PDBQT receptor file of N, H, CA, C and O in Angstrom, charges set to zero:
ATOM      1  N   MET A   1       0.843  -1.174   0.000  1.00  0.00    +0.000 N 
ATOM      2  CA  MET A   1       0.000   0.000   0.000  1.00  0.00    +0.000 C 
ATOM      3  C   MET A   1       0.889   1.238   0.000  1.00  0.00    +0.000 C 
ATOM      4  O   MET A   1       1.811   1.341   0.810  1.00  0.00    +0.000 OA
ATOM      5  N   ALA A   2       0.626   2.149  -0.876  1.00  0.00    +0.000 N 
ATOM      6  H   ALA A   2      -0.123   2.065  -1.533  1.00  0.00    +0.000 HD
ATOM      7  CA  ALA A   2       1.404   3.382  -0.965  1.00  0.00    +0.000 C 
ATOM      8  C   ALA A   2       0.662   4.515  -0.282  1.00  0.00    +0.000 C 
ATOM      9  O   ALA A   2      -0.565   4.597  -0.338  1.00  0.00    +0.000 OA
ATOM     10  N   LEU A   3       1.411   5.372   0.354  1.00  0.00    +0.000 N 
ATOM     11  H   LEU A   3       2.408   5.305   0.400  1.00  0.00    +0.000 HD
ATOM     12  CA  LEU A   3       0.852   6.547   1.019  1.00  0.00    +0.000 C 
ATOM     13  C   LEU A   3       1.314   7.776   0.261  1.00  0.00    +0.000 C 
ATOM     14  O   LEU A   3       2.510   7.970   0.045  1.00  0.00    +0.000 OA
ATOM     15  N   HIS A   4       0.375   8.595  -0.137  1.00  0.00    +0.000 N 
ATOM     16  H   HIS A   4      -0.596   8.438   0.039  1.00  0.00    +0.000 HD
ATOM     17  CA  HIS A   4       0.703   9.812  -0.872  1.00  0.00    +0.000 C 
ATOM     18  C   HIS A   4       0.254  11.013  -0.055  1.00  0.00    +0.000 C 
ATOM     19  O   HIS A   4      -0.780  10.966   0.612  1.00  0.00    +0.000 OA
ATOM     20  N   GLY A   5       1.023  12.075  -0.107  1.00  0.00    +0.000 N 
ATOM     21  H   GLY A   5       1.862  12.113  -0.649  1.00  0.00    +0.000 HD
ATOM     22  CA  GLY A   5       0.641  13.272   0.612  1.00  0.00    +0.000 C 
ATOM     23  C   GLY A   5       1.745  14.287   0.582  1.00  0.00    +0.000 C 
ATOM     24  O   GLY A   5       2.687  14.192  -0.205  1.00  0.00    +0.000 OA
ATOM     25  N   LYS A   6       1.615  15.259   1.449  1.00  0.00    +0.000 N 
ATOM     26  H   LYS A   6       0.850  15.337   2.088  1.00  0.00    +0.000 HD
ATOM     27  CA  LYS A   6       2.573  16.356   1.508  1.00  0.00    +0.000 C 
ATOM     28  C   LYS A   6       2.963  16.571   2.957  1.00  0.00    +0.000 C 
ATOM     29  O   LYS A   6       2.106  16.626   3.839  1.00  0.00    +0.000 OA
ATOM     30  N   ILE A   7       4.256  16.691   3.200  1.00  0.00    +0.000 N 
ATOM     31  H   ILE A   7       4.952  16.646   2.483  1.00  0.00    +0.000 HD
ATOM     32  CA  ILE A   7       4.757  16.955   4.545  1.00  0.00    +0.000 C 
ATOM     33  C   ILE A   7       5.528  18.270   4.505  1.00  0.00    +0.000 C 
ATOM     34  O   ILE A   7       6.368  18.474   3.628  1.00  0.00    +0.000 OA
ATOM     35  N   GLU A   8       5.250  19.143   5.432  1.00  0.00    +0.000 N 
ATOM     36  H   GLU A   8       4.568  18.977   6.145  1.00  0.00    +0.000 HD
ATOM     37  CA  GLU A   8       5.953  20.413   5.522  1.00  0.00    +0.000 C 
ATOM     38  C   GLU A   8       6.447  20.627   6.932  1.00  0.00    +0.000 C 
ATOM     39  O   GLU A   8       5.836  20.163   7.896  1.00  0.00    +0.000 OA
ATOM     40  N   THR A   9       7.563  21.336   7.049  1.00  0.00    +0.000 N 
ATOM     41  H   THR A   9       8.059  21.713   6.266  1.00  0.00    +0.000 HD
ATOM     42  CA  THR A   9       8.082  21.716   8.350  1.00  0.00    +0.000 C 
ATOM     43  C   THR A   9       8.932  22.962   8.200  1.00  0.00    +0.000 C 
ATOM     44  O   THR A   9       9.278  23.351   7.085  1.00  0.00    +0.000 OA
ATOM     45  N   THR A  10       9.262  23.577   9.294  1.00  0.00    +0.000 N 
ATOM     46  H   THR A  10       8.981  23.261  10.200  1.00  0.00    +0.000 HD
ATOM     47  CA  THR A  10      10.151  24.726   9.320  1.00  0.00    +0.000 C 
ATOM     48  C   THR A  10      11.299  24.406  10.258  1.00  0.00    +0.000 C 
ATOM     49  O   THR A  10      11.092  23.888  11.355  1.00  0.00    +0.000 OA
ATOM     50  N   LEU A  11      12.512  24.719   9.820  1.00  0.00    +0.000 N 
ATOM     51  H   LEU A  11      12.680  25.140   8.928  1.00  0.00    +0.000 HD
ATOM     52  CA  LEU A  11      13.657  24.487  10.681  1.00  0.00    +0.000 C 
ATOM     53  C   LEU A  11      14.713  25.543  10.443  1.00  0.00    +0.000 C 
ATOM     54  O   LEU A  11      14.777  26.154   9.376  1.00  0.00    +0.000 OA
ATOM     55  N   GLU A  12      15.538  25.746  11.450  1.00  0.00    +0.000 N 
ATOM     56  H   GLU A  12      15.486  25.249  12.316  1.00  0.00    +0.000 HD
ATOM     57  CA  GLU A  12      16.626  26.713  11.358  1.00  0.00    +0.000 C 
ATOM     58  C   GLU A  12      17.892  25.972  10.945  1.00  0.00    +0.000 C 
ATOM     59  O   GLU A  12      18.245  24.953  11.539  1.00  0.00    +0.000 OA
ATOM     60  N   LEU A  13      18.571  26.489   9.924  1.00  0.00    +0.000 N 
ATOM     61  H   LEU A  13      18.284  27.317   9.441  1.00  0.00    +0.000 HD
ATOM     62  CA  LEU A  13      19.784  25.858   9.419  1.00  0.00    +0.000 C 
ATOM     63  C   LEU A  13      21.027  26.554   9.949  1.00  0.00    +0.000 C 
ATOM     64  O   LEU A  13      21.048  27.771  10.134  1.00  0.00    +0.000 OA
ATOM     65  N   LYS A  14      22.065  25.756  10.188  1.00  0.00    +0.000 N 
ATOM     66  H   LYS A  14      22.048  24.767  10.038  1.00  0.00    +0.000 HD
ATOM     67  CA  LYS A  14      23.358  26.298  10.574  1.00  0.00    +0.000 C 
ATOM     68  C   LYS A  14      24.353  26.075   9.442  1.00  0.00    +0.000 C 
ATOM     69  O   LYS A  14      25.518  25.761   9.684  1.00  0.00    +0.000 OA
ATOM     70  N   SER A  15      23.893  26.238   8.211  1.00  0.00    +0.000 N 
ATOM     71  H   SER A  15      22.946  26.493   8.014  1.00  0.00    +0.000 HD
ATOM     72  CA  SER A  15      24.751  26.102   7.038  1.00  0.00    +0.000 C 
ATOM     73  C   SER A  15      24.200  26.997   5.938  1.00  0.00    +0.000 C 
ATOM     74  O   SER A  15      23.115  27.566   6.055  1.00  0.00    +0.000 OA
ATOM     75  N   SER A  16      24.975  27.105   4.872  1.00  0.00    +0.000 N 
ATOM     76  H   SER A  16      25.856  26.643   4.777  1.00  0.00    +0.000 HD
ATOM     77  CA  SER A  16      24.510  27.916   3.745  1.00  0.00    +0.000 C 
ATOM     78  C   SER A  16      23.421  27.167   2.984  1.00  0.00    +0.000 C 
ATOM     79  O   SER A  16      23.316  25.943   3.069  1.00  0.00    +0.000 OA
ATOM     80  N   ALA A  17      22.626  27.906   2.253  1.00  0.00    +0.000 N 
ATOM     81  H   ALA A  17      22.711  28.900   2.184  1.00  0.00    +0.000 HD
ATOM     82  CA  ALA A  17      21.574  27.296   1.439  1.00  0.00    +0.000 C 
ATOM     83  C   ALA A  17      22.183  26.377   0.382  1.00  0.00    +0.000 C 
ATOM     84  O   ALA A  17      21.618  25.326   0.075  1.00  0.00    +0.000 OA
ATOM     85  N   GLU A  18      23.330  26.766  -0.177  1.00  0.00    +0.000 N 
ATOM     86  H   GLU A  18      23.789  27.619   0.073  1.00  0.00    +0.000 HD
ATOM     87  CA  GLU A  18      23.990  25.959  -1.204  1.00  0.00    +0.000 C 
ATOM     88  C   GLU A  18      24.428  24.601  -0.654  1.00  0.00    +0.000 C 
ATOM     89  O   GLU A  18      24.250  23.577  -1.313  1.00  0.00    +0.000 OA
ATOM     90  N   LYS A  19      24.998  24.590   0.544  1.00  0.00    +0.000 N 
ATOM     91  H   LYS A  19      25.143  25.422   1.080  1.00  0.00    +0.000 HD
ATOM     92  CA  LYS A  19      25.445  23.342   1.150  1.00  0.00    +0.000 C 
ATOM     93  C   LYS A  19      24.247  22.446   1.485  1.00  0.00    +0.000 C 
ATOM     94  O   LYS A  19      24.300  21.236   1.264  1.00  0.00    +0.000 OA
ATOM     95  N   PHE A  20      23.185  23.024   2.007  1.00  0.00    +0.000 N 
ATOM     96  H   PHE A  20      23.143  24.007   2.187  1.00  0.00    +0.000 HD
ATOM     97  CA  PHE A  20      21.965  22.268   2.318  1.00  0.00    +0.000 C 
ATOM     98  C   PHE A  20      21.389  21.636   1.055  1.00  0.00    +0.000 C 
ATOM     99  O   PHE A  20      21.030  20.459   1.050  1.00  0.00    +0.000 OA
ATOM    100  N   TYR A  21      21.305  22.422  -0.010  1.00  0.00    +0.000 N 
ATOM    101  H   TYR A  21      21.597  23.379  -0.006  1.00  0.00    +0.000 HD
ATOM    102  CA  TYR A  21      20.772  21.913  -1.278  1.00  0.00    +0.000 C 
ATOM    103  C   TYR A  21      21.634  20.775  -1.815  1.00  0.00    +0.000 C 
ATOM    104  O   TYR A  21      21.102  19.771  -2.288  1.00  0.00    +0.000 OA
ATOM    105  N   LYS A  22      22.957  20.918  -1.749  1.00  0.00    +0.000 N 
ATOM    106  H   LYS A  22      23.389  21.734  -1.364  1.00  0.00    +0.000 HD
ATOM    107  CA  LYS A  22      23.873  19.887  -2.248  1.00  0.00    +0.000 C 
ATOM    108  C   LYS A  22      23.649  18.561  -1.518  1.00  0.00    +0.000 C 
ATOM    109  O   LYS A  22      23.639  17.502  -2.146  1.00  0.00    +0.000 OA
ATOM    110  N   VAL A  23      23.471  18.614  -0.203  1.00  0.00    +0.000 N 
ATOM    111  H   VAL A  23      23.479  19.474   0.307  1.00  0.00    +0.000 HD
ATOM    112  CA  VAL A  23      23.238  17.390   0.566  1.00  0.00    +0.000 C 
ATOM    113  C   VAL A  23      21.942  16.722   0.120  1.00  0.00    +0.000 C 
ATOM    114  O   VAL A  23      21.932  15.513  -0.114  1.00  0.00    +0.000 OA
ATOM    115  N   TRP A  24      20.857  17.470  -0.004  1.00  0.00    +0.000 N 
ATOM    116  H   TRP A  24      20.865  18.452   0.186  1.00  0.00    +0.000 HD
ATOM    117  CA  TRP A  24      19.568  16.879  -0.394  1.00  0.00    +0.000 C 
ATOM    118  C   TRP A  24      19.571  16.421  -1.842  1.00  0.00    +0.000 C 
ATOM    119  O   TRP A  24      18.884  15.457  -2.179  1.00  0.00    +0.000 OA
ATOM    120  N   ARG A  25      20.334  17.096  -2.716  1.00  0.00    +0.000 N 
ATOM    121  H   ARG A  25      20.892  17.880  -2.441  1.00  0.00    +0.000 HD
ATOM    122  CA  ARG A  25      20.342  16.743  -4.131  1.00  0.00    +0.000 C 
ATOM    123  C   ARG A  25      21.209  15.521  -4.418  1.00  0.00    +0.000 C 
ATOM    124  O   ARG A  25      20.766  14.596  -5.097  1.00  0.00    +0.000 OA
ATOM    125  N   SER A  26      22.442  15.509  -3.905  1.00  0.00    +0.000 N 
ATOM    126  H   SER A  26      22.802  16.261  -3.353  1.00  0.00    +0.000 HD
ATOM    127  CA  SER A  26      23.364  14.466  -4.342  1.00  0.00    +0.000 C 
ATOM    128  C   SER A  26      24.074  13.729  -3.209  1.00  0.00    +0.000 C 
ATOM    129  O   SER A  26      24.854  12.813  -3.469  1.00  0.00    +0.000 OA
ATOM    130  N   GLN A  27      23.820  14.111  -1.959  1.00  0.00    +0.000 N 
ATOM    131  H   GLN A  27      23.186  14.856  -1.748  1.00  0.00    +0.000 HD
ATOM    132  CA  GLN A  27      24.466  13.442  -0.839  1.00  0.00    +0.000 C 
ATOM    133  C   GLN A  27      23.450  13.076   0.239  1.00  0.00    +0.000 C 
ATOM    134  O   GLN A  27      23.752  13.127   1.432  1.00  0.00    +0.000 OA
ATOM    135  N   SER A  28      22.252  12.710  -0.186  1.00  0.00    +0.000 N 
ATOM    136  H   SER A  28      22.006  12.668  -1.155  1.00  0.00    +0.000 HD
ATOM    137  CA  SER A  28      21.193  12.435   0.790  1.00  0.00    +0.000 C 
ATOM    138  C   SER A  28      21.483  11.204   1.649  1.00  0.00    +0.000 C 
ATOM    139  O   SER A  28      20.811  10.994   2.659  1.00  0.00    +0.000 OA
ATOM    140  N   PHE A  29      22.463  10.391   1.273  1.00  0.00    +0.000 N 
ATOM    141  H   PHE A  29      23.008  10.562   0.453  1.00  0.00    +0.000 HD
ATOM    142  CA  PHE A  29      22.850   9.256   2.111  1.00  0.00    +0.000 C 
ATOM    143  C   PHE A  29      23.432   9.718   3.443  1.00  0.00    +0.000 C 
ATOM    144  O   PHE A  29      23.543   8.915   4.370  1.00  0.00    +0.000 OA
ATOM    145  N   HIS A  30      23.813  11.010   3.565  1.00  0.00    +0.000 N 
ATOM    146  H   HIS A  30      23.724  11.663   2.812  1.00  0.00    +0.000 HD
ATOM    147  CA  HIS A  30      24.314  11.567   4.818  1.00  0.00    +0.000 C 
ATOM    148  C   HIS A  30      23.191  11.980   5.784  1.00  0.00    +0.000 C 
ATOM    149  O   HIS A  30      23.429  12.087   6.987  1.00  0.00    +0.000 OA
ATOM    150  N   VAL A  31      21.996  12.207   5.282  1.00  0.00    +0.000 N 
ATOM    151  H   VAL A  31      21.803  12.119   4.305  1.00  0.00    +0.000 HD
ATOM    152  CA  VAL A  31      20.901  12.744   6.093  1.00  0.00    +0.000 C 
ATOM    153  C   VAL A  31      20.590  11.891   7.325  1.00  0.00    +0.000 C 
ATOM    154  O   VAL A  31      20.429  12.459   8.405  1.00  0.00    +0.000 OA
ATOM    155  N   PRO A  32      20.496  10.559   7.226  1.00  0.00    +0.000 N 
ATOM    156  CA  PRO A  32      20.194   9.769   8.431  1.00  0.00    +0.000 C 
ATOM    157  C   PRO A  32      21.238   9.906   9.545  1.00  0.00    +0.000 C 
ATOM    158  O   PRO A  32      20.910   9.726  10.718  1.00  0.00    +0.000 OA
ATOM    159  N   LYS A  33      22.477  10.219   9.195  1.00  0.00    +0.000 N 
ATOM    160  H   LYS A  33      22.743  10.365   8.242  1.00  0.00    +0.000 HD
ATOM    161  CA  LYS A  33      23.517  10.410  10.214  1.00  0.00    +0.000 C 
ATOM    162  C   LYS A  33      23.245  11.651  11.056  1.00  0.00    +0.000 C 
ATOM    163  O   LYS A  33      23.607  11.699  12.232  1.00  0.00    +0.000 OA
ATOM    164  N   HIS A  34      22.609  12.653  10.456  1.00  0.00    +0.000 N 
ATOM    165  H   HIS A  34      22.315  12.613   9.501  1.00  0.00    +0.000 HD
ATOM    166  CA  HIS A  34      22.393  13.929  11.129  1.00  0.00    +0.000 C 
ATOM    167  C   HIS A  34      20.980  14.104  11.663  1.00  0.00    +0.000 C 
ATOM    168  O   HIS A  34      20.732  14.993  12.479  1.00  0.00    +0.000 OA
ATOM    169  N   ALA A  35      20.061  13.275  11.217  1.00  0.00    +0.000 N 
ATOM    170  H   ALA A  35      20.262  12.554  10.554  1.00  0.00    +0.000 HD
ATOM    171  CA  ALA A  35      18.660  13.385  11.660  1.00  0.00    +0.000 C 
ATOM    172  C   ALA A  35      18.093  12.008  11.943  1.00  0.00    +0.000 C 
ATOM    173  O   ALA A  35      16.974  11.698  11.532  1.00  0.00    +0.000 OA
ATOM    174  N   SER A  36      18.853  11.181  12.638  1.00  0.00    +0.000 N 
ATOM    175  H   SER A  36      19.762  11.433  12.972  1.00  0.00    +0.000 HD
ATOM    176  CA  SER A  36      18.472   9.783  12.838  1.00  0.00    +0.000 C 
ATOM    177  C   SER A  36      17.181   9.595  13.635  1.00  0.00    +0.000 C 
ATOM    178  O   SER A  36      16.535   8.552  13.529  1.00  0.00    +0.000 OA
ATOM    179  N   LYS A  37      16.811  10.577  14.416  1.00  0.00    +0.000 N 
ATOM    180  H   LYS A  37      17.336  11.424  14.502  1.00  0.00    +0.000 HD
ATOM    181  CA  LYS A  37      15.565  10.480  15.177  1.00  0.00    +0.000 C 
ATOM    182  C   LYS A  37      14.353  10.467  14.241  1.00  0.00    +0.000 C 
ATOM    183  O   LYS A  37      13.344   9.823  14.528  1.00  0.00    +0.000 OA
ATOM    184  N   HIS A  38      14.462  11.175  13.135  1.00  0.00    +0.000 N 
ATOM    185  H   HIS A  38      15.282  11.698  12.902  1.00  0.00    +0.000 HD
ATOM    186  CA  HIS A  38      13.335  11.312  12.210  1.00  0.00    +0.000 C 
ATOM    187  C   HIS A  38      13.527  10.560  10.897  1.00  0.00    +0.000 C 
ATOM    188  O   HIS A  38      12.553  10.079  10.318  1.00  0.00    +0.000 OA
ATOM    189  N   ILE A  39      14.769  10.449  10.415  1.00  0.00    +0.000 N 
ATOM    190  H   ILE A  39      15.561  10.840  10.885  1.00  0.00    +0.000 HD
ATOM    191  CA  ILE A  39      15.051   9.780   9.144  1.00  0.00    +0.000 C 
ATOM    192  C   ILE A  39      16.009   8.638   9.423  1.00  0.00    +0.000 C 
ATOM    193  O   ILE A  39      17.167   8.863   9.773  1.00  0.00    +0.000 OA
ATOM    194  N   GLN A  40      15.528   7.411   9.269  1.00  0.00    +0.000 N 
ATOM    195  H   GLN A  40      14.587   7.227   8.985  1.00  0.00    +0.000 HD
ATOM    196  CA  GLN A  40      16.333   6.244   9.619  1.00  0.00    +0.000 C 
ATOM    197  C   GLN A  40      17.194   5.749   8.461  1.00  0.00    +0.000 C 
ATOM    198  O   GLN A  40      18.216   5.104   8.694  1.00  0.00    +0.000 OA
ATOM    199  N   GLY A  41      16.811   6.031   7.235  1.00  0.00    +0.000 N 
ATOM    200  H   GLY A  41      15.980   6.555   7.046  1.00  0.00    +0.000 HD
ATOM    201  CA  GLY A  41      17.604   5.551   6.120  1.00  0.00    +0.000 C 
ATOM    202  C   GLY A  41      17.125   6.079   4.789  1.00  0.00    +0.000 C 
ATOM    203  O   GLY A  41      15.987   6.527   4.653  1.00  0.00    +0.000 OA
ATOM    204  N   VAL A  42      18.008   6.022   3.807  1.00  0.00    +0.000 N 
ATOM    205  H   VAL A  42      18.933   5.659   3.917  1.00  0.00    +0.000 HD
ATOM    206  CA  VAL A  42      17.675   6.352   2.423  1.00  0.00    +0.000 C 
ATOM    207  C   VAL A  42      18.511   5.442   1.532  1.00  0.00    +0.000 C 
ATOM    208  O   VAL A  42      19.716   5.290   1.728  1.00  0.00    +0.000 OA
ATOM    209  N   GLU A  43      17.841   4.837   0.543  1.00  0.00    +0.000 N 
ATOM    210  H   GLU A  43      16.861   4.960   0.384  1.00  0.00    +0.000 HD
ATOM    211  CA  GLU A  43      18.491   3.900  -0.364  1.00  0.00    +0.000 C 
ATOM    212  C   GLU A  43      18.143   4.259  -1.802  1.00  0.00    +0.000 C 
ATOM    213  O   GLU A  43      17.114   4.880  -2.069  1.00  0.00    +0.000 OA
ATOM    214  N   ILE A  44      19.008   3.863  -2.717  1.00  0.00    +0.000 N 
ATOM    215  H   ILE A  44      19.843   3.358  -2.501  1.00  0.00    +0.000 HD
ATOM    216  CA  ILE A  44      18.742   4.051  -4.143  1.00  0.00    +0.000 C 
ATOM    217  C   ILE A  44      17.918   2.860  -4.645  1.00  0.00    +0.000 C 
ATOM    218  O   ILE A  44      18.293   1.704  -4.450  1.00  0.00    +0.000 OA
ATOM    219  N   HIS A  45      16.802   3.162  -5.288  1.00  0.00    +0.000 N 
ATOM    220  H   HIS A  45      16.497   4.102  -5.446  1.00  0.00    +0.000 HD
ATOM    221  CA  HIS A  45      15.970   2.116  -5.913  1.00  0.00    +0.000 C 
ATOM    222  C   HIS A  45      16.309   1.993  -7.399  1.00  0.00    +0.000 C 
ATOM    223  O   HIS A  45      16.389   0.889  -7.938  1.00  0.00    +0.000 OA
ATOM    224  N   ALA A  46      16.507   3.140  -8.055  1.00  0.00    +0.000 N 
ATOM    225  H   ALA A  46      16.441   4.037  -7.618  1.00  0.00    +0.000 HD
ATOM    226  CA  ALA A  46      16.874   3.156  -9.476  1.00  0.00    +0.000 C 
ATOM    227  C   ALA A  46      17.735   4.387  -9.734  1.00  0.00    +0.000 C 
ATOM    228  O   ALA A  46      17.444   5.470  -9.225  1.00  0.00    +0.000 OA
ATOM    229  N   GLY A  47      18.774   4.225 -10.510  1.00  0.00    +0.000 N 
ATOM    230  H   GLY A  47      19.010   3.346 -10.923  1.00  0.00    +0.000 HD
ATOM    231  CA  GLY A  47      19.669   5.341 -10.802  1.00  0.00    +0.000 C 
ATOM    232  C   GLY A  47      20.838   5.368  -9.846  1.00  0.00    +0.000 C 
ATOM    233  O   GLY A  47      21.370   4.327  -9.461  1.00  0.00    +0.000 OA
ATOM    234  N   ASP A  48      21.238   6.584  -9.463  1.00  0.00    +0.000 N 
ATOM    235  H   ASP A  48      20.806   7.430  -9.776  1.00  0.00    +0.000 HD
ATOM    236  CA  ASP A  48      22.355   6.745  -8.536  1.00  0.00    +0.000 C 
ATOM    237  C   ASP A  48      22.148   8.009  -7.704  1.00  0.00    +0.000 C 
ATOM    238  O   ASP A  48      21.093   8.637  -7.791  1.00  0.00    +0.000 OA
ATOM    239  N   TRP A  49      23.135   8.386  -6.905  1.00  0.00    +0.000 N 
ATOM    240  H   TRP A  49      23.991   7.875  -6.834  1.00  0.00    +0.000 HD
ATOM    241  CA  TRP A  49      22.996   9.544  -6.018  1.00  0.00    +0.000 C 
ATOM    242  C   TRP A  49      23.048  10.867  -6.771  1.00  0.00    +0.000 C 
ATOM    243  O   TRP A  49      22.570  11.877  -6.255  1.00  0.00    +0.000 OA
ATOM    244  N   GLU A  50      23.611  10.891  -7.972  1.00  0.00    +0.000 N 
ATOM    245  H   GLU A  50      23.999  10.070  -8.392  1.00  0.00    +0.000 HD
ATOM    246  CA  GLU A  50      23.838  12.141  -8.696  1.00  0.00    +0.000 C 
ATOM    247  C   GLU A  50      22.824  12.448  -9.795  1.00  0.00    +0.000 C 
ATOM    248  O   GLU A  50      22.574  13.618 -10.086  1.00  0.00    +0.000 OA
ATOM    249  N   THR A  51      22.244  11.437 -10.403  1.00  0.00    +0.000 N 
ATOM    250  H   THR A  51      22.448  10.487 -10.167  1.00  0.00    +0.000 HD
ATOM    251  CA  THR A  51      21.434  11.616 -11.603  1.00  0.00    +0.000 C 
ATOM    252  C   THR A  51      20.023  12.106 -11.287  1.00  0.00    +0.000 C 
ATOM    253  O   THR A  51      19.329  11.562 -10.429  1.00  0.00    +0.000 OA
ATOM    254  N   VAL A  52      19.621  13.160 -12.015  1.00  0.00    +0.000 N 
ATOM    255  H   VAL A  52      20.185  13.602 -12.712  1.00  0.00    +0.000 HD
ATOM    256  CA  VAL A  52      18.253  13.653 -11.896  1.00  0.00    +0.000 C 
ATOM    257  C   VAL A  52      17.306  12.556 -12.358  1.00  0.00    +0.000 C 
ATOM    258  O   VAL A  52      17.558  11.919 -13.381  1.00  0.00    +0.000 OA
ATOM    259  N   GLY A  53      16.226  12.325 -11.628  1.00  0.00    +0.000 N 
ATOM    260  H   GLY A  53      16.021  12.843 -10.798  1.00  0.00    +0.000 HD
ATOM    261  CA  GLY A  53      15.262  11.293 -11.967  1.00  0.00    +0.000 C 
ATOM    262  C   GLY A  53      15.508   9.973 -11.265  1.00  0.00    +0.000 C 
ATOM    263  O   GLY A  53      14.708   9.047 -11.393  1.00  0.00    +0.000 OA
ATOM    264  N   SER A  54      16.608   9.872 -10.523  1.00  0.00    +0.000 N 
ATOM    265  H   SER A  54      17.258  10.625 -10.419  1.00  0.00    +0.000 HD
ATOM    266  CA  SER A  54      16.861   8.658  -9.748  1.00  0.00    +0.000 C 
ATOM    267  C   SER A  54      15.777   8.511  -8.689  1.00  0.00    +0.000 C 
ATOM    268  O   SER A  54      15.221   9.501  -8.215  1.00  0.00    +0.000 OA
ATOM    269  N   ILE A  55      15.483   7.272  -8.325  1.00  0.00    +0.000 N 
ATOM    270  H   ILE A  55      15.935   6.468  -8.710  1.00  0.00    +0.000 HD
ATOM    271  CA  ILE A  55      14.442   7.005  -7.334  1.00  0.00    +0.000 C 
ATOM    272  C   ILE A  55      15.101   6.586  -6.029  1.00  0.00    +0.000 C 
ATOM    273  O   ILE A  55      15.896   5.647  -5.996  1.00  0.00    +0.000 OA
ATOM    274  N   ARG A  56      14.762   7.294  -4.951  1.00  0.00    +0.000 N 
ATOM    275  H   ARG A  56      14.116   8.057  -4.978  1.00  0.00    +0.000 HD
ATOM    276  CA  ARG A  56      15.295   6.998  -3.623  1.00  0.00    +0.000 C 
ATOM    277  C   ARG A  56      14.165   6.541  -2.721  1.00  0.00    +0.000 C 
ATOM    278  O   ARG A  56      13.046   7.047  -2.807  1.00  0.00    +0.000 OA
ATOM    279  N   ILE A  57      14.457   5.590  -1.863  1.00  0.00    +0.000 N 
ATOM    280  H   ILE A  57      15.365   5.179  -1.793  1.00  0.00    +0.000 HD
ATOM    281  CA  ILE A  57      13.484   5.114  -0.886  1.00  0.00    +0.000 C 
ATOM    282  C   ILE A  57      13.903   5.648   0.471  1.00  0.00    +0.000 C 
ATOM    283  O   ILE A  57      15.012   5.384   0.935  1.00  0.00    +0.000 OA
ATOM    284  N   TRP A  58      13.007   6.403   1.111  1.00  0.00    +0.000 N 
ATOM    285  H   TRP A  58      12.106   6.617   0.734  1.00  0.00    +0.000 HD
ATOM    286  CA  TRP A  58      13.285   7.017   2.414  1.00  0.00    +0.000 C 
ATOM    287  C   TRP A  58      12.544   6.256   3.505  1.00  0.00    +0.000 C 
ATOM    288  O   TRP A  58      11.369   5.925   3.344  1.00  0.00    +0.000 OA
ATOM    289  N   GLN A  59      13.222   5.979   4.610  1.00  0.00    +0.000 N 
ATOM    290  H   GLN A  59      14.176   6.248   4.741  1.00  0.00    +0.000 HD
ATOM    291  CA  GLN A  59      12.586   5.416   5.800  1.00  0.00    +0.000 C 
ATOM    292  C   GLN A  59      12.602   6.527   6.858  1.00  0.00    +0.000 C 
ATOM    293  O   GLN A  59      13.667   6.984   7.274  1.00  0.00    +0.000 OA
ATOM    294  N   TYR A  60      11.424   6.950   7.280  1.00  0.00    +0.000 N 
ATOM    295  H   TYR A  60      10.559   6.579   6.941  1.00  0.00    +0.000 HD
ATOM    296  CA  TYR A  60      11.345   8.057   8.235  1.00  0.00    +0.000 C 
ATOM    297  C   TYR A  60      10.186   7.856   9.205  1.00  0.00    +0.000 C 
ATOM    298  O   TYR A  60       9.290   7.042   8.978  1.00  0.00    +0.000 OA
ATOM    299  N   THR A  61      10.232   8.617  10.283  1.00  0.00    +0.000 N 
ATOM    300  H   THR A  61      10.960   9.278  10.467  1.00  0.00    +0.000 HD
ATOM    301  CA  THR A  61       9.207   8.568  11.317  1.00  0.00    +0.000 C 
ATOM    302  C   THR A  61       8.469   9.903  11.334  1.00  0.00    +0.000 C 
ATOM    303  O   THR A  61       9.085  10.969  11.352  1.00  0.00    +0.000 OA
ATOM    304  N   ILE A  62       7.151   9.828  11.327  1.00  0.00    +0.000 N 
ATOM    305  H   ILE A  62       6.650   8.962  11.312  1.00  0.00    +0.000 HD
ATOM    306  CA  ILE A  62       6.325  11.029  11.437  1.00  0.00    +0.000 C 
ATOM    307  C   ILE A  62       5.860  11.126  12.893  1.00  0.00    +0.000 C 
ATOM    308  O   ILE A  62       5.280  10.183  13.431  1.00  0.00    +0.000 OA
ATOM    309  N   VAL A  63       6.114  12.240  13.504  1.00  0.00    +0.000 N 
ATOM    310  H   VAL A  63       6.585  13.006  13.067  1.00  0.00    +0.000 HD
ATOM    311  CA  VAL A  63       5.731  12.466  14.899  1.00  0.00    +0.000 C 
ATOM    312  C   VAL A  63       4.502  13.347  14.922  1.00  0.00    +0.000 C 
ATOM    313  O   VAL A  63       4.509  14.446  14.365  1.00  0.00    +0.000 OA
ATOM    314  N   ASP A  64       3.427  12.864  15.574  1.00  0.00    +0.000 N 
ATOM    315  H   ASP A  64       3.422  11.972  16.026  1.00  0.00    +0.000 HD
ATOM    316  CA  ASP A  64       2.211  13.646  15.716  1.00  0.00    +0.000 C 
ATOM    317  C   ASP A  64       2.371  14.541  16.944  1.00  0.00    +0.000 C 
ATOM    318  O   ASP A  64       2.339  14.061  18.077  1.00  0.00    +0.000 OA
ATOM    319  N   ARG A  65       2.540  15.817  16.717  1.00  0.00    +0.000 N 
ATOM    320  H   ARG A  65       2.566  16.207  15.797  1.00  0.00    +0.000 HD
ATOM    321  CA  ARG A  65       2.747  16.752  17.829  1.00  0.00    +0.000 C 
ATOM    322  C   ARG A  65       1.468  17.031  18.612  1.00  0.00    +0.000 C 
ATOM    323  O   ARG A  65       1.515  17.630  19.687  1.00  0.00    +0.000 OA
ATOM    324  N   ASN A  66       0.323  16.598  18.077  1.00  0.00    +0.000 N 
ATOM    325  H   ASN A  66       0.284  16.111  17.205  1.00  0.00    +0.000 HD
ATOM    326  CA  ASN A  66      -0.952  16.848  18.744  1.00  0.00    +0.000 C 
ATOM    327  C   ASN A  66      -1.307  15.769  19.768  1.00  0.00    +0.000 C 
ATOM    328  O   ASN A  66      -2.277  15.928  20.508  1.00  0.00    +0.000 OA
ATOM    329  N   SER A  67      -0.557  14.697  19.824  1.00  0.00    +0.000 N 
ATOM    330  H   SER A  67       0.231  14.568  19.222  1.00  0.00    +0.000 HD
ATOM    331  CA  SER A  67      -0.917  13.642  20.775  1.00  0.00    +0.000 C 
ATOM    332  C   SER A  67       0.050  13.566  21.924  1.00  0.00    +0.000 C 
ATOM    333  O   SER A  67      -0.113  12.729  22.813  1.00  0.00    +0.000 OA
TER     334      SER A  67
């Protein structure tokens, strides 16, 4: 079963916008190391880390702040 939707959040960065974009675009395998509480892993399903259109599988936890 697939879940479709939109997730938004606001956070304060301690880096430049260019460095943040580079990590999300081509170095997303680093994200679980820095946000392990919320993002447990990311894997390549098709393509690679650099190519536009590559498919990545993200394992993450959604925290309901209302409960």
